ROSEGU-908174 format. One record per residue (C-alpha): residue number from 1; residue in one letter; chain; x, y, z. Coordinates in pm, 1 decimal, padded with zeros to 6 digits. Layout:
% ROSEGU-908174
seq;type;mol;px;py;pz
NUM;A;A;X;Y;Z
...
***
This chain:
% ROSEGU-908174
seq;type;mol;px;py;pz
1;M;A;-02108.8;00499.5;00947.7
2;P;A;-01886.5;00448.6;00642.5
3;L;A;-01533.6;00563.1;00587.2
4;Q;A;-01503.0;00793.8;00287.5
5;V;A;-01194.0;00735.6;00073.6
6;H;A;-01078.5;00996.3;-00176.8
7;Q;A;-00804.5;00878.1;-00413.2
8;F;A;-00605.9;01097.3;-00651.3
9;P;A;-00288.1;01065.1;-00860.6
10;C;A;00020.7;01266.8;-00772.1
11;L;A;00394.7;01278.6;-00847.7
12;S;A;00484.8;01054.6;-01140.9
13;D;A;00306.3;00736.0;-01036.6
14;N;A;00186.3;00774.7;-00675.2
15;Y;A;-00167.9;00775.7;-00545.0
16;G;A;-00271.4;00997.0;-00257.9
17;F;A;-00545.8;00886.0;-00020.8
18;L;A;-00758.6;01106.9;00199.3
19;V;A;-00996.3;00928.6;00434.9
20;R;A;-01278.8;01073.5;00642.8
21;D;A;-01477.1;00927.8;00930.6
22;E;A;-01832.7;01031.1;00844.7
23;A;A;-01953.6;01008.2;01204.1
24;T;A;-01718.5;01278.1;01332.3
25;G;A;-01572.8;01449.7;01025.9
26;Q;A;-01216.4;01367.2;01128.0
27;A;A;-00994.3;01321.0;00823.0
28;A;A;-00650.5;01175.5;00758.6
29;C;A;-00409.3;01143.7;00471.1
30;I;A;-00245.4;00806.4;00423.9
31;D;A;00116.2;00908.9;00362.3
32;T;A;00220.9;01246.5;00224.4
33;P;A;00367.7;01197.9;-00124.4
34;D;A;00289.7;01551.7;-00241.9
35;A;A;00203.0;01820.3;00013.8
36;D;A;00074.0;02072.2;-00240.5
37;A;A;-00156.1;01818.3;-00404.6
38;I;A;-00288.0;01694.7;-00070.5
39;L;A;-00363.7;02046.0;00054.1
40;R;A;-00531.8;02126.2;-00276.7
41;E;A;-00753.0;01817.9;-00255.6
42;L;A;-00843.7;01892.5;00106.5
43;K;A;-00953.6;02242.8;00011.1
44;A;A;-01163.6;02114.8;-00277.1
45;L;A;-01331.5;01858.1;-00052.5
46;G;A;-01379.2;02099.1;00235.6
47;W;A;-01229.1;01847.1;00477.6
48;T;A;-01031.0;01939.6;00789.9
49;L;A;-00722.5;01723.3;00828.4
50;T;A;-00663.5;01586.4;01177.2
51;H;A;-00411.5;01305.4;01113.7
52;I;A;-00128.8;01191.3;00891.7
53;L;A;-00095.4;00812.1;00888.9
54;N;A;00245.9;00710.3;00754.3
55;T;A;00318.9;00359.1;00629.8
56;H;A;00697.0;00405.1;00604.3
57;W;A;00973.7;00661.1;00587.0
58;H;A;01049.1;00696.5;00215.0
59;P;A;01030.0;01056.6;00083.9
60;D;A;00743.2;00978.3;-00155.9
61;H;A;00543.4;00865.0;00147.4
62;A;A;00651.1;01092.8;00431.2
63;G;A;00819.4;01381.8;00252.0
64;G;A;00518.2;01609.8;00288.3
65;N;A;00474.6;01559.1;00662.1
66;A;A;00631.4;01884.8;00778.8
67;A;A;00453.3;02109.1;00528.8
68;I;A;00113.7;01950.9;00587.8
69;K;A;00149.8;01955.9;00965.7
70;T;A;00246.8;02323.4;00951.5
71;A;A;-00052.4;02403.3;00731.8
72;T;A;-00313.0;02203.3;00922.8
73;G;A;-00184.3;02139.6;01275.0
74;C;A;-00258.9;01768.8;01230.0
75;R;A;-00103.2;01484.7;01427.8
76;V;A;00150.1;01251.0;01264.0
77;I;A;00118.2;00879.7;01342.2
78;G;A;00348.5;00616.5;01198.6
79;P;A;00641.5;00380.2;01253.8
80;A;A;00952.3;00500.5;01437.4
81;E;A;01151.4;00495.5;01111.1
82;V;A;00960.9;00804.0;00989.4
83;E;A;01204.9;01004.6;01201.4
84;R;A;01458.4;00937.6;00925.0
85;I;A;01273.8;01186.1;00702.9
86;G;A;01338.8;01468.8;00948.6
87;T;A;01081.8;01475.5;01230.1
88;A;A;00966.0;01199.5;01462.8
89;P;A;00595.5;01107.2;01456.1
90;D;A;00377.6;01249.2;01731.3
91;R;A;00281.2;00890.0;01802.6
92;V;A;00488.0;00586.1;01711.4
93;V;A;00288.7;00271.8;01631.0
94;D;A;00369.5;-00084.8;01536.9
95;D;A;00210.1;-00427.7;01507.8
96;G;A;-00098.4;-00470.4;01725.2
97;D;A;-00152.7;-00101.8;01795.5
98;V;A;-00486.7;00065.6;01726.9
99;V;A;-00535.5;00408.6;01570.8
100;M;A;-00875.6;00574.8;01598.2
101;L;A;-00990.0;00828.0;01339.9
102;G;A;-01307.2;00945.6;01504.7
103;Q;A;-01512.7;00627.2;01528.5
104;T;A;-01310.9;00444.3;01261.0
105;R;A;-01064.1;00190.5;01397.0
106;F;A;-00740.6;00114.7;01215.7
107;D;A;-00547.4;-00190.5;01331.3
108;V;A;-00174.7;-00156.7;01268.6
109;I;A;-00003.5;-00453.3;01103.2
110;N;A;00374.8;-00467.1;01078.2
111;T;A;00446.7;-00545.6;00713.1
112;G;A;00820.8;-00488.2;00703.3
113;G;A;01036.0;-00591.2;00409.5
114;H;A;01030.3;-00295.8;00171.6
115;T;A;01159.6;-00103.3;00473.1
116;L;A;01223.3;-00264.5;00808.6
117;G;A;00948.3;-00080.7;00994.5
118;H;A;00681.9;-00060.1;00721.9
119;I;A;00324.3;-00084.2;00852.4
120;T;A;-00026.3;-00131.5;00711.0
121;F;A;-00342.2;00037.5;00839.6
122;H;A;-00637.0;-00206.3;00833.6
123;D;A;-00996.3;-00093.0;00877.9
124;A;A;-01171.9;-00424.5;00935.1
125;A;A;-01519.3;-00273.7;00977.7
126;H;A;-01514.3;-00123.1;00629.4
127;G;A;-01293.5;-00389.5;00468.3
128;A;A;-01007.3;-00160.6;00371.2
129;A;A;-00629.6;-00194.2;00396.9
130;F;A;-00382.1;00084.7;00322.5
131;V;A;-00069.7;-00112.3;00242.3
132;G;A;00181.8;00148.5;00124.3
133;D;A;00451.6;-00028.4;-00076.1
134;T;A;00416.6;-00377.6;00069.1
135;L;A;00161.3;-00513.7;-00177.1
136;F;A;00077.1;-00383.9;-00524.2
137;A;A;-00170.2;-00492.5;-00787.6
138;L;A;00017.0;-00792.2;-00932.1
139;G;A;00328.7;-00689.5;-00741.0
140;C;A;00504.9;-00622.8;-00412.4
141;G;A;00764.4;-00376.1;-00293.1
142;R;A;01134.6;-00414.8;-00356.5
143;L;A;01335.4;-00542.6;-00061.4
144;F;A;01533.8;-00227.4;00002.7
145;E;A;01595.4;-00314.3;00369.6
146;G;A;01429.6;-00643.7;00459.6
147;T;A;01484.0;-01007.1;00373.6
148;P;A;01271.2;-01241.3;00161.3
149;Q;A;01161.1;-01417.1;00480.3
150;Q;A;01048.0;-01089.9;00638.0
151;M;A;00853.7;-00982.8;00330.2
152;W;A;00698.5;-01325.1;00281.4
153;T;A;00580.5;-01317.8;00643.4
154;S;A;00433.8;-00971.4;00586.3
155;L;A;00253.2;-01079.2;00271.6
156;Q;A;00108.3;-01377.0;00456.0
157;K;A;-00039.0;-01137.9;00713.7
158;L;A;-00213.8;-00952.2;00433.5
159;T;A;-00340.2;-01265.4;00257.0
160;A;A;-00494.7;-01372.1;00588.8
161;L;A;-00734.1;-01076.2;00561.8
162;P;A;-01078.0;-01145.4;00408.2
163;D;A;-01071.9;-01186.4;00030.4
164;A;A;-01314.9;-00896.5;-00010.3
165;T;A;-01074.8;-00653.6;00159.2
166;T;A;-01010.1;-00351.7;-00061.8
167;V;A;-00636.7;-00294.9;-00098.3
168;Y;A;-00522.3;00064.1;-00145.1
169;C;A;-00165.0;00043.7;-00272.4
170;A;A;00040.1;00354.2;-00327.9
171;H;A;00161.4;00334.0;-00689.2
172;E;A;00032.3;00274.8;-01041.6
173;Y;A;00279.5;00000.2;-01129.0
174;T;A;00024.1;-00251.6;-01251.3
175;A;A;00098.6;-00267.0;-01623.8
176;S;A;00469.0;-00322.8;-01559.5
177;N;A;00384.2;-00579.6;-01293.3
178;A;A;00151.5;-00755.8;-01536.2
179;R;A;00424.2;-00787.6;-01798.5
180;F;A;00647.7;-00958.4;-01545.8
181;A;A;00367.2;-01177.4;-01413.7
182;L;A;00298.0;-01308.0;-01765.0
183;S;A;00663.6;-01411.7;-01792.5
184;V;A;00634.3;-01650.3;-01497.0
185;D;A;00268.1;-01754.2;-01502.8
186;K;A;00090.8;-01872.6;-01819.5
187;G;A;-00244.7;-01931.6;-01652.8
188;P;A;-00567.2;-01810.9;-01820.1
189;V;A;-00687.9;-01621.3;-01511.0
190;L;A;-00376.4;-01404.2;-01510.2
191;K;A;-00392.9;-01358.9;-01888.6
192;A;A;-00748.6;-01229.8;-01866.4
193;R;A;-00659.2;-00990.4;-01587.0
194;A;A;-00350.0;-00864.4;-01770.1
195;D;A;-00550.8;-00798.2;-02086.2
196;A;A;-00799.7;-00593.7;-01883.4
197;I;A;-00516.3;-00400.7;-01717.3
198;F;A;-00348.6;-00312.4;-02047.3
199;A;A;-00681.9;-00197.2;-02190.8
200;A;A;-00755.1;00014.5;-01883.3
201;R;A;-00416.1;00181.8;-01889.7
202;E;A;-00450.0;00256.3;-02260.8
203;K;A;-00759.5;00457.9;-02165.5
204;G;A;-00581.9;00623.5;-01871.5
205;E;A;-00791.3;00438.7;-01614.1
206;W;A;-00662.8;00351.0;-01268.1
207;T;A;-00594.2;-00009.3;-01165.5
208;V;A;-00591.6;00069.4;-00792.7
209;P;A;-00752.1;-00028.1;-00560.9
210;T;A;-00740.9;-00404.3;-00586.8
211;S;A;-00857.2;-00677.7;-00347.6
212;I;A;-00697.3;-00949.3;-00140.2
213;G;A;-00890.0;-01219.6;-00326.2
214;L;A;-00785.0;-01095.3;-00668.9
215;E;A;-00422.0;-01074.1;-00564.4
216;K;A;-00426.5;-01423.3;-00414.4
217;A;A;-00558.2;-01556.0;-00745.4
218;T;A;-00313.3;-01379.0;-00978.3
219;N;A;-00023.2;-01205.1;-00802.4
220;P;A;00298.9;-01399.8;-00876.0
221;F;A;00457.8;-01295.5;-00546.9
222;L;A;00171.6;-01442.0;-00345.8
223;R;A;00171.5;-01750.9;-00570.4
224;A;A;00549.4;-01798.5;-00559.5
225;P;A;00544.0;-02148.5;-00402.1
226;L;A;00313.3;-02265.2;-00682.8
227;L;A;00524.5;-02102.1;-00950.8
228;R;A;00851.2;-02238.3;-00810.4
229;P;A;00766.9;-02592.6;-00691.7
230;D;A;01136.0;-02676.4;-00724.9
231;I;A;01203.2;-02467.9;-00412.4
232;A;A;01070.1;-02629.2;-00095.3
233;D;A;01079.8;-02327.5;00133.6
234;P;A;00799.3;-02077.7;00052.4
235;A;A;01005.4;-01775.0;00156.4
236;E;A;01293.3;-01888.4;-00065.0
237;A;A;01050.6;-01941.4;-00353.9
238;F;A;00923.1;-01588.4;-00299.3
239;G;A;01281.0;-01461.6;-00291.7
240;A;A;01351.5;-01626.4;-00626.0
241;V;A;01047.0;-01463.8;-00786.9
242;R;A;01135.7;-01127.0;-00634.4
243;A;A;01492.4;-01155.4;-00767.4
244;A;A;01357.4;-01241.5;-01113.0
245;K;A;01141.9;-00928.3;-01108.1
246;D;A;01437.3;-00715.5;-01000.0
247;G;A;01624.8;-00826.4;-01310.7
248;F;A;01326.4;-00823.3;-01546.9
249;K;A;01370.5;-00606.8;-01857.6
250;G;A;01035.5;-00666.3;-02030.8
***
């Protein structure tokens, strides 16, 4: 049976995700950016929360853990680094582990780089990946803790997923990412996507989720070796593009 995904905006530019296994009714929130908003959405949906699935420790991803666990009695599952936000997960997971939400299977992929222990939850059966701050529409997370090599390796794990995989990234950064992308890639495919993004945002429409195939075709961070052919090492080429974005003022 399908996995239901309920997406909603919260904080200044985050998205919250509630997921429900239809076979059993078990429900989880992917990260906890805003406890009040999550509890409000759960009440409106009539869902009973059984799990929190954290991608990484940052406050806009795990800051609502304590309040939501107190309110619902749910179980917190995530990387060991989540302990940095105050309370250790009930279950620590990392690359290769499996998390079951009822009959829905999430494979855990270590996608460190934004933080050292960042993880992705991949539901292969339903073609969905909850990537936190590793991959964005036309972007990727800043390297607050990891190295370019670590992040490049993580991104390669994600691009190895089927092109049709739906990518649920955690922020609405796409218009800003598009402006940077246009500064390093003059291709017509990117131009057409950027125009559509700007038009959507003008109307207040969301640009998340995206897909692996679309990101492979247009995301400058995934295309870094093509955009920087002067740099032989792909991870170094990625690092150069990431550094350019960090200093971008457009």
